[in-house]
Each structure stands twice: as structure tokens, then as C-alpha cells.
Kinemage of the C-alpha trace (Angstrom):
@kinemage 1
@onewidth
@group {chain A} dominant
@subgroup {mainchain}
@vectorlist {calphas} color= white
{ca met a 1} P 143.989 79.382 12.938
{ca ala a 2} L 144.001 82.373 14.738
{ca pro a 3} L 142.809 82.433 17.999
{ca val a 4} L 138.872 83.841 18.520
{ca asn a 5} L 138.422 86.497 21.277
{ca tyr a 6} L 134.857 86.210 22.801
{ca gln a 7} L 133.527 89.217 24.417
{ca ala a 8} L 130.952 88.966 26.987
{ca val a 9} L 127.755 90.495 25.605
{ca his a 10} L 126.152 91.027 29.045
{ca lys a 11} L 127.505 92.478 32.253
{ca phe a 12} L 127.281 89.834 35.106
{ca pro a 13} L 125.641 89.673 37.408
{ca arg a 14} L 123.198 91.279 34.933
{ca glu a 15} L 120.759 93.543 36.093
{ca arg a 16} L 117.944 91.077 36.379
{ca asp a 17} L 119.208 88.330 38.146
{ca arg a 18} L 120.275 91.250 41.341
{ca pro a 19} L 117.924 90.876 43.952
{ca ser a 20} L 115.108 93.621 44.082
{ca pro a 21} L 115.445 95.935 47.166
{ca arg a 22} L 112.854 94.783 49.849
{ca arg a 23} L 109.736 97.300 50.252
{ca pro a 24} L 109.824 98.079 53.803
{ca asn a 25} L 106.669 96.565 55.691
{ca ser a 26} L 104.050 99.005 56.716
{ca trp a 27} L 102.162 97.243 58.782
{ca pro a 28} L 103.914 98.936 62.011
{ca val a 29} L 103.179 102.204 60.694
{ca ile a 30} L 99.503 101.691 59.937
{ca gly a 31} L 98.998 99.604 63.505
{ca leu a 32} L 100.723 102.796 65.453
{ca phe a 33} L 98.887 105.086 62.928
{ca ile a 34} L 95.394 103.349 64.078
{ca ile a 35} L 96.813 103.774 67.878
{ca ala a 36} L 97.067 107.425 67.252
{ca val a 37} L 93.811 107.895 65.960
{ca ile a 38} L 91.795 105.829 68.531
{ca ala a 39} L 93.904 107.880 71.180
{ca ala a 40} L 92.742 111.208 69.348
{ca ile a 41} L 89.417 110.169 69.121
{ca ala a 42} L 88.995 109.694 73.053
{ca leu a 43} L 91.376 112.498 73.723
{ca ala a 44} L 88.685 114.972 71.662
{ca arg a 45} L 85.901 113.461 72.443
{ca asp a 46} L 83.812 116.255 73.898
{ca phe a 47} L 84.367 118.168 70.473
{ca leu a 48} L 84.434 115.446 68.000
{ca met a 49} L 80.518 114.033 69.716
{ca pro a 50} L 78.527 117.092 68.726
{ca ile a 51} L 80.219 117.201 64.786
{ca thr a 52} L 79.698 113.626 64.333
{ca phe a 53} L 76.266 113.807 65.366
{ca ala a 54} L 75.655 116.877 62.873
{ca met a 55} L 77.561 115.036 60.024
{ca leu a 56} L 75.104 111.927 60.522
{ca leu a 57} L 72.335 114.063 60.935
{ca phe a 58} L 72.993 116.218 57.682
{ca phe a 59} L 73.305 113.140 55.382
{ca val a 60} L 69.683 112.210 56.981
{ca phe a 61} L 68.081 115.429 56.304
{ca val a 62} L 69.816 116.189 52.826
{ca pro a 63} L 66.974 114.405 50.852
{ca val a 64} L 64.525 117.002 52.794
{ca arg a 65} L 66.449 119.912 52.041
{ca arg a 66} L 66.650 118.973 48.336
{ca arg a 67} L 62.942 117.945 47.982
{ca leu a 68} L 62.209 121.631 49.386
{ca ser a 69} L 64.687 123.551 46.905
{ca arg a 70} L 62.524 121.833 44.377
{ca leu a 71} L 59.237 123.590 45.638
{ca gly a 72} L 61.400 126.669 46.074
{ca val a 73} L 62.285 126.952 49.395
{ca ala a 74} L 65.893 128.191 50.317
{ca pro a 75} L 68.141 126.174 52.105
{ca ala a 76} L 68.279 128.886 55.080
{ca ile a 77} L 64.735 128.326 55.353
{ca thr a 78} L 64.816 124.445 55.389
{ca ala a 79} L 67.812 124.361 58.038
{ca thr a 80} L 65.842 126.448 60.229
{ca leu a 81} L 62.934 124.470 60.313
{ca ile a 82} L 64.698 121.405 60.721
{ca val a 83} L 66.817 122.960 63.442
{ca phe a 84} L 63.955 124.281 65.302
{ca gly a 85} L 61.972 121.178 64.946
{ca leu a 86} L 64.694 119.151 66.592
{ca phe a 87} L 65.361 121.683 69.253
{ca phe a 88} L 61.461 121.476 70.154
{ca ala a 89} L 61.392 117.728 70.080
{ca ile a 90} L 64.632 117.691 72.622
{ca ile a 91} L 62.170 119.919 74.575
{ca ala a 92} L 59.380 117.781 74.522
{ca leu a 93} L 61.506 115.099 75.538
{ca val a 94} L 62.980 116.427 78.333
{ca trp a 95} L 59.816 117.505 79.820
{ca phe a 96} L 58.476 114.275 79.436
{ca ile a 97} L 60.690 112.654 81.133
{ca ser a 98} L 61.534 114.916 83.889
{ca gly a 99} L 58.170 114.303 86.033
{ca pro a 100} L 59.049 110.577 86.440
{ca ala a 101} L 62.870 110.997 86.574
{ca gly a 102} L 61.844 113.412 89.398
{ca gln a 103} L 59.787 111.351 91.057
{ca leu a 104} L 62.093 108.630 90.660
{ca ile a 105} L 64.984 110.460 92.260
{ca ala a 106} L 63.122 111.247 95.245
{ca asp a 107} L 61.881 107.892 95.673
{ca met a 108} L 65.526 106.434 95.477
{ca pro a 109} L 66.183 105.955 99.569
{ca glu a 110} L 62.489 104.073 99.697
{ca ile a 111} L 63.593 102.470 96.889
{ca gln a 112} L 66.812 101.175 97.773
{ca ser a 113} L 65.620 100.437 101.120
{ca ala a 114} L 62.966 98.076 100.254
{ca leu a 115} L 65.646 96.309 97.430
{ca thr a 116} L 68.004 95.771 99.924
{ca glu a 117} L 65.109 94.130 101.875
{ca lys a 118} L 63.730 91.937 99.015
{ca leu a 119} L 67.382 90.869 98.419
{ca gln a 120} L 68.236 90.079 101.754
{ca arg a 121} L 65.362 87.831 101.982
{ca leu a 122} L 66.367 86.070 98.658
{ca arg a 123} L 69.479 86.103 100.508
{ca gly a 124} L 68.401 84.002 103.429
{ca thr a 125} L 67.317 80.640 101.333
{ca phe a 126} L 71.524 80.509 100.566
{ca glu a 127} L 72.435 81.306 104.388
{ca thr a 128} L 72.788 77.486 105.365
{ca ile a 129} L 75.378 77.625 102.438
{ca asp a 130} L 77.059 80.725 103.726
{ca thr a 131} L 77.433 79.704 107.245
{ca ala a 132} L 79.203 76.801 106.087
{ca met a 133} L 81.632 78.318 104.010
{ca ala a 134} L 82.039 80.876 106.740
{ca gln a 135} L 83.042 78.150 109.210
{ca met a 136} L 85.486 76.493 106.872
{ca glu a 137} L 87.128 79.696 106.139
{ca thr a 138} L 87.379 80.312 110.138
{ca glu a 139} L 89.010 76.640 110.587
{ca thr a 140} L 91.229 77.090 107.948
{ca asp a 141} L 92.733 80.131 108.828
{ca pro a 142} L 91.781 81.146 112.476
{ca ala a 143} L 92.733 84.542 112.435
{ca thr a 144} L 90.730 85.907 109.882
{ca pro a 145} L 88.198 88.068 111.133
{ca val a 146} L 84.652 87.681 110.204
{ca glu a 147} L 82.863 90.733 109.253
{ca glu a 148} L 79.074 91.305 110.734
{ca gly a 149} L 77.145 93.874 109.604
{ca ala a 150} L 78.466 95.416 106.958
{ca val a 151} L 76.261 98.395 105.788
{ca ser a 152} L 76.001 99.777 102.446
{ca pro a 153} L 76.082 103.405 102.118
{ca gly a 154} L 72.989 104.855 101.030
{ca phe a 155} L 71.530 107.031 98.054
{ca asp a 156} L 73.030 110.383 98.625
{ca val a 157} L 70.089 112.558 96.595
{ca ala a 158} L 72.032 115.810 97.042
{ca ser a 159} L 75.003 114.304 95.203
{ca ala a 160} L 73.087 113.017 92.441
{ca ile a 161} L 71.559 116.321 91.868
{ca leu a 162} L 75.056 118.225 92.085
{ca asn a 163} L 75.999 115.423 89.802
{ca gly a 164} L 73.685 116.456 87.106
{ca leu a 165} L 73.777 120.073 87.975
{ca tyr a 166} L 77.340 119.925 87.044
{ca thr a 167} L 77.443 118.020 83.554
{ca thr a 168} L 74.035 119.883 82.262
{ca pro a 169} L 76.090 122.777 81.084
{ca gly a 170} L 78.502 120.384 79.150
{ca ile a 171} L 75.655 118.679 77.657
{ca ile a 172} L 73.393 121.380 76.658
{ca gly a 173} L 76.624 122.760 74.974
{ca gln a 174} L 77.137 119.522 72.914
{ca ile a 175} L 73.270 119.981 71.895
{ca ala a 176} L 74.255 123.815 70.634
{ca leu a 177} L 77.243 122.956 69.006
{ca thr a 178} L 75.248 119.948 67.126
{ca leu a 179} L 72.108 122.135 65.972
{ca phe a 180} L 74.275 125.242 65.177
{ca leu a 181} L 76.655 122.989 62.720
{ca leu a 182} L 73.667 121.145 61.392
{ca phe a 183} L 71.813 124.609 60.500
{ca phe a 184} L 75.060 125.744 58.722
{ca leu a 185} L 75.755 122.592 56.656
{ca ile a 186} L 72.059 122.032 55.379
{ca ala a 187} L 72.276 125.943 55.059
{ca ser a 188} L 75.126 125.355 52.302
{ca gly a 189} L 72.988 123.906 50.038
{ca asp a 190} L 75.200 121.534 47.614
{ca met a 191} L 78.428 123.264 48.570
{ca ile a 192} L 79.651 120.310 50.673
{ca tyr a 193} L 78.729 117.974 47.840
{ca leu a 194} L 80.568 119.592 45.206
{ca lys a 195} L 83.742 120.770 46.856
{ca ile a 196} L 84.237 116.594 48.200
{ca val a 197} L 84.009 115.864 44.727
{ca gln a 198} L 85.980 118.506 43.028
{ca ser a 199} L 88.897 117.429 45.326
{ca phe a 200} L 89.428 114.501 43.423
{ca asp a 201} L 90.914 114.648 40.336
{ca thr a 202} L 89.445 112.259 36.966
{ca leu a 203} L 85.971 111.972 35.967
{ca his a 204} L 85.699 108.358 36.876
{ca glu a 205} L 86.290 109.365 40.909
{ca lys a 206} L 84.393 112.147 40.950
{ca arg a 207} L 81.577 109.932 39.668
{ca leu a 208} L 82.494 107.545 42.576
{ca ala a 209} L 82.323 110.230 45.401
{ca tyr a 210} L 79.506 111.517 44.223
{ca ser a 211} L 77.869 107.975 44.189
{ca ala a 212} L 79.230 107.151 47.133
{ca leu a 213} L 77.812 110.109 49.138
{ca arg a 214} L 74.141 109.721 47.524
{ca glu a 215} L 74.159 105.917 48.807
{ca ile a 216} L 75.285 107.309 52.287
{ca glu a 217} L 72.703 109.519 52.731
{ca asp a 218} L 70.047 107.009 51.486
{ca ser a 219} L 71.552 104.044 53.339
{ca leu a 220} L 71.425 106.489 56.391
{ca gly a 221} L 68.194 108.011 56.139
{ca ser a 222} L 66.546 104.427 55.187
{ca tyr a 223} L 68.518 102.607 58.430
{ca leu a 224} L 67.575 105.343 61.082
{ca gly a 225} L 64.042 105.903 59.702
{ca ala a 226} L 63.092 102.331 59.993
{ca ile a 227} L 64.786 101.593 63.039
{ca thr a 228} L 63.388 104.661 64.795
{ca leu a 229} L 59.728 103.449 63.649
{ca ile a 230} L 60.267 100.640 65.099
{ca asn a 231} L 61.765 101.503 68.101
{ca ala a 232} L 59.127 103.963 68.558
{ca cys a 233} L 56.551 100.636 67.911
{ca leu a 234} L 58.804 98.815 70.654
{ca gly a 235} L 58.253 101.815 73.146
{ca leu a 236} L 54.699 101.605 72.764
{ca ala a 237} L 54.155 98.050 73.365
{ca ile a 238} L 56.453 97.641 76.078
{ca gly a 239} L 54.834 100.992 78.112
{ca leu a 240} L 51.068 99.028 77.131
{ca ala a 241} L 53.015 95.878 78.631
{ca met a 242} L 54.378 97.470 81.711
{ca trp a 243} L 50.979 99.399 82.330
{ca ala a 244} L 49.081 96.149 82.124
{ca leu a 245} L 51.353 94.603 84.613
{ca gly a 246} L 50.811 96.913 87.503
{ca met a 247} L 54.245 98.371 87.083
{ca pro a 248} L 54.664 102.029 87.915
{ca ser a 249} L 55.604 104.874 85.331
{ca pro a 250} L 54.865 103.195 82.274
{ca leu a 251} L 55.140 106.054 79.934
{ca leu a 252} L 58.817 106.149 81.829
{ca phe a 253} L 59.349 102.298 80.419
{ca gly a 254} L 58.370 102.997 77.148
{ca leu a 255} L 60.651 105.866 76.538
{ca leu a 256} L 63.438 104.094 78.412
{ca ala a 257} L 63.009 100.818 75.722
{ca phe a 258} L 62.647 103.620 72.674
{ca ser a 259} L 65.896 105.270 73.506
{ca leu a 260} L 67.747 102.007 75.006
{ca asn a 261} L 66.779 99.964 71.906
{ca phe a 262} L 69.172 102.405 69.867
{ca ile a 263} L 72.441 100.478 70.980
{ca pro a 264} L 71.994 97.050 69.806
{ca tyr a 265} L 72.039 93.915 72.235
{ca leu a 266} L 73.316 95.737 75.440
{ca gly a 267} L 70.550 98.338 75.291
{ca ala a 268} L 67.831 95.514 75.560
{ca ile a 269} L 69.750 93.607 78.296
{ca thr a 270} L 70.218 96.930 80.066
{ca gly a 271} L 65.746 97.592 79.826
{ca val a 272} L 65.486 93.875 81.077
{ca gly a 273} L 67.682 94.489 84.062
{ca ile a 274} L 65.985 97.714 84.953
{ca ala a 275} L 62.574 96.556 84.343
{ca leu a 276} L 63.272 93.519 86.606
{ca leu a 277} L 65.127 95.975 89.413
{ca val a 278} L 61.882 97.956 89.902
{ca ala a 279} L 59.404 94.585 89.677
{ca leu a 280} L 61.328 93.571 92.879
{ca val a 281} L 60.831 96.919 94.701
{ca ser a 282} L 57.147 97.408 93.100
{ca phe a 283} L 55.935 93.535 94.152
{ca ser a 284} L 55.787 91.763 97.000
{ca asp a 285} L 56.657 88.161 95.630
{ca ile a 286} L 58.873 86.978 93.056
{ca phe a 287} L 56.422 85.462 90.431
{ca trp a 288} L 55.717 89.014 89.017
{ca pro a 289} L 59.165 90.708 88.816
{ca ile a 290} L 60.150 87.050 86.412
{ca met a 291} L 56.920 87.868 84.611
{ca val a 292} L 57.694 91.422 83.871
{ca ala a 293} L 61.712 90.765 82.815
{ca leu a 294} L 60.278 87.766 80.521
{ca thr a 295} L 57.622 90.174 79.427
{ca tyr a 296} L 60.331 92.982 78.883
{ca leu a 297} L 62.704 90.318 76.953
{ca thr a 298} L 60.324 88.480 74.562
{ca leu a 299} L 59.153 91.724 73.080
{ca thr a 300} L 62.458 92.875 72.563
{ca thr a 301} L 63.795 89.563 71.204
{ca leu a 302} L 60.832 89.762 68.529
{ca glu a 303} L 61.628 92.924 67.362
{ca gly a 304} L 65.263 92.075 66.903
{ca gln a 305} L 65.319 88.608 65.424
{ca leu a 306} L 61.644 89.036 62.958
{ca ile a 307} L 60.570 92.795 62.699
{ca thr a 308} L 64.110 94.644 62.331
{ca pro a 309} L 65.407 91.801 59.824
{ca tyr a 310} L 62.117 92.298 58.121
{ca phe a 311} L 61.864 95.683 57.630
{ca val a 312} L 65.315 97.093 57.426
{ca ala a 313} L 66.656 96.538 53.988
{ca arg a 314} L 69.103 93.641 53.417
{ca arg a 315} L 72.234 95.697 52.065
{ca leu a 316} L 71.740 97.578 55.529
{ca gln a 317} L 72.486 94.332 57.490
{ca met a 318} L 75.621 94.434 59.240
{ca asn a 319} L 77.783 91.111 60.500
{ca ala a 320} L 76.753 91.013 63.787
{ca val a 321} L 80.251 90.128 65.488
{ca val a 322} L 81.416 93.058 63.957
{ca val a 323} L 78.131 95.015 65.023
{ca phe a 324} L 78.850 93.643 68.856
{ca leu a 325} L 82.932 94.423 68.732
{ca thr a 326} L 81.950 98.213 67.331
{ca val a 327} L 79.181 99.045 69.793
{ca ala a 328} L 82.270 97.641 72.172
{ca leu a 329} L 84.877 100.036 71.197
{ca trp a 330} L 82.341 103.250 70.888
{ca ala a 331} L 81.073 102.122 74.081
{ca trp a 332} L 85.020 102.343 75.556
{ca leu a 333} L 85.716 105.295 73.798
{ca trp a 334} L 82.494 107.527 73.917
{ca ser a 335} L 80.473 105.858 76.696
{ca val a 336} L 76.590 105.663 75.902
{ca ile a 337} L 76.731 108.296 72.828
{ca gly a 338} L 79.325 106.286 71.446
{ca met a 339} L 77.217 103.413 71.320
{ca ile a 340} L 74.263 104.867 69.906
{ca ile a 341} L 76.640 106.381 67.041
{ca ala a 342} L 78.179 103.477 66.406
{ca val a 343} L 76.244 101.524 64.262
{ca pro a 344} L 75.482 104.546 61.625
{ca leu a 345} L 79.006 105.078 61.680
{ca leu a 346} L 79.407 101.314 60.296
{ca val a 347} L 76.906 101.885 57.617
{ca val a 348} L 78.931 104.996 56.567
{ca ile a 349} L 82.149 102.980 56.456
{ca ser a 350} L 80.376 100.042 54.682
{ca val a 351} L 79.767 102.348 51.804
{ca ile a 352} L 82.683 103.838 51.859
{ca cys a 353} L 84.195 100.300 51.232
{ca asp a 354} L 82.001 99.478 48.433
{ca his a 355} L 82.789 102.122 46.345
{ca val a 356} L 86.868 102.879 47.196
{ca pro a 357} L 88.885 100.499 45.264
{ca gly a 358} L 91.044 97.965 47.302
{ca leu a 359} L 88.631 98.214 49.820
{ca glu a 360} L 85.694 95.808 48.493
{ca lys a 361} L 86.788 92.669 50.728
{ca leu a 362} L 86.340 94.777 53.715
{ca gly a 363} L 82.892 96.012 52.685
{ca asn a 364} L 82.108 92.013 52.242
{ca phe a 365} L 83.574 91.154 55.517
{ca leu a 366} L 80.959 93.983 57.089
{ca ala a 367} L 78.237 92.992 55.333
{ca gly a 368} L 75.639 90.906 57.112
{ca asp a 369} L 74.436 88.777 53.885
{ca asp a 370} L 75.501 84.758 53.942
{ca pro a 371} L 78.597 84.287 52.362
{ca val a 372} L 79.135 82.551 48.701
{ca pro a 373} L 80.140 78.805 49.427
{ca leu a 374} L 83.591 78.239 48.448
{ca ala a 375} L 82.973 75.693 45.843
{ca glu a 376} L 80.907 78.642 44.014
{ca asp a 377} L 83.228 81.463 44.967
{ca glu a 378} L 86.427 80.122 43.269
{ca pro a 379} L 86.897 76.780 41.350
{ca ala a 380} L 89.062 74.125 42.331
{ca pro a 381} L 92.909 73.775 42.728
{ca ala a 382} L 92.800 71.066 39.893
{ca ala a 383} L 90.733 73.247 37.697
{ca arg a 384} L 92.791 76.285 38.233
{ca ser a 385} L 96.076 74.771 37.022
{ca gly a 386} L 94.673 72.665 34.240
{ca asn a 387} L 95.422 69.421 35.682
{ca ile a 388} L 92.611 66.435 35.760
């Protein structure tokens, strides 16, 4: 029998047996990109702050421009009315604040002196403990000198005025840039929306982009409108409460509460601290300052825990931990302005995550609704594998 030659049909090793090349890990690149973006935002704050404000206001006032366009009003006229309305609102706010704020700056040396005297009286309660601790430190380290009669530097009114004059031109320039950019954005009509939609290729992507833009303007308008109305009512309530308790400048406290309440969590704490300090100076005993602080804290707590969750739509509520971290991050980047725009920017990011494929999980993490229990969210492991 003739020998049979066997030929290999497949080459060894087979193509499918060869290990596929590992994809490079992109997380370090993503981390470096995030760090670079944060650094750029911090460095370009003076330029980016008015642009961010103008874009947020643009989404808020787009529905107004659209309704007036249906009535035959040109977008340029609508933009002029909106910009001049905001300008006169800023002028009125500065005029209302200038009187009480100027008087407060003029009385600052007397306020500081009275506050120091009150704090020294409170410190007298712990004088025995301080003396005992000083004696223990002297016995432990006799060479350590004991400082006496340390006097803190007083409040310099001239320095405060000079600092205000130094920062005022920059603030005016940023407000002017915001209003001018807002005018051009609104006067352009639907051009911005059309350019964004046309930058996508497929019809499905164009629809997603337009839907996201409409939901951003709807969400921002609903959120800022509700929050502004709630803050105005809170400022009125706190102003009346401060007037009833005999606090000086109750109008200033109302405006302060209205402004600070745009900053989640930290705004209420700051307002309580300011009210407590002013009350310590204004009243001779400790009872009324505590009442002032408790009244301010009670009103802000009722607003934050009952009124805002009831009037703000559920889909606009955010994860409390994410909101706090976002406010802290933007406070570090842009100070007070960053704390004000932190939540509106978070609303925009949440809407974008809901419309961009692949970011749904991030949007679910940012949302403030209750998560679905694990038993209802996915089947048990045994049921998934088919085992009983």
C-alpha cells in the first residue's frame, strides 16, 4: 500500500489562536485631558465667565425671542429690549444696595470695636480654663514667652475703598461683555441652533442635537425661573423677619438672602453667619442674636427642604452629593461667580448626558430621583444563567 501524504490544511499557529493586540489604556490620556481643561478654565476665568453667563442667559431668553418672532417682532428688537432690561435691573440693584452698603462700610470701625468687645465678654467665661492652660504651658516650657495685649489690626476703610475702585473696572468690563454677547446671540435668531444641528451628519444625530437644545432651554428656563421666584419670596420673608426682630437695614438682609440663596448650601450658611455677627453688634445680650440666627436658619431650611422640592420639577432635581462637589469645584475655580453658575451648568450637562449615546449612566448618576432597587433593576444571577 502506497504511503499517504498528509498536508496541513491550516497554518500553525492559526490566526484566531494568535493573541489579539491589546488596546492601549486611554484612562491616563483622559485624566491628563481633564486636568488640562480644569487648568485652562482657571487661567481664563476673566474671559470665560462672561461667555458662560451669556450662553446660559441665551438659553433662558430664546423662548421669549421665539414667541415675539411669531408676533412679528424682529430678533434685533427683542435682543435690545432684553439687554436694556437686564442693564436697568443691574443699575437698580446697585442703587438699592449702595446706600446700606456705604453706611455699613462707614460704620465698620465702630462695628469691629463693638464686636471685639462682645467677643471679649464671651471669652471671659472661659478665662479660668485659659489661665490654667497657660500655667501648664509655662511649667512645661518655661522659656516660652506668654503674649499679652495682642491687638488685631483695625478695619481700614481707605484700603477697602481702594480695593473696590481697583476691581470695579474689571467687573464693569465683564458685565459689558456679557450683555454685548447676549445681544448678538439673541439677535442672530435661529442661526446658532441651525449651525449646531448642521454640524452633525445623520438625520438621527440632527434630531438628537435639536432635541437636546430645546430641552436645555426648557430645563434652564424652568429651573432659573422657579429658583428666582423662590429666592425673591425668601428674601422678602427674611427682610420682614429681620425688621420684626429689630435688625438694622432689613432691606439689605432681604437682598443678601435673595442673592446668597442662588448658591446651594453654602449661601444659607453664609447668610446665617452674617446675620449672627450683625446681631451680636446690634443687641446687648446673647438671646436676640441667637433668635436672629435661628429665624434665618429656619426660613432657609423650610425653603430648601419643602418649598424648592415641591415647586421645582422632579426631573430638574440633582444628586445632592454631586451638587455639593460641583459647587465646591466651581468655587475653587471662579470663586463666588462659580458657585452661582455651578447648578445651571450641571443642569446643562445632565441634559446632554440624556441625549448623547454612551452617557446615559452618567446622566443617571447626576439625577436626584430615587434609584430602582437592585431586585427590580436586573434579574438574579441564577435567573440570568438559566440555572435553578
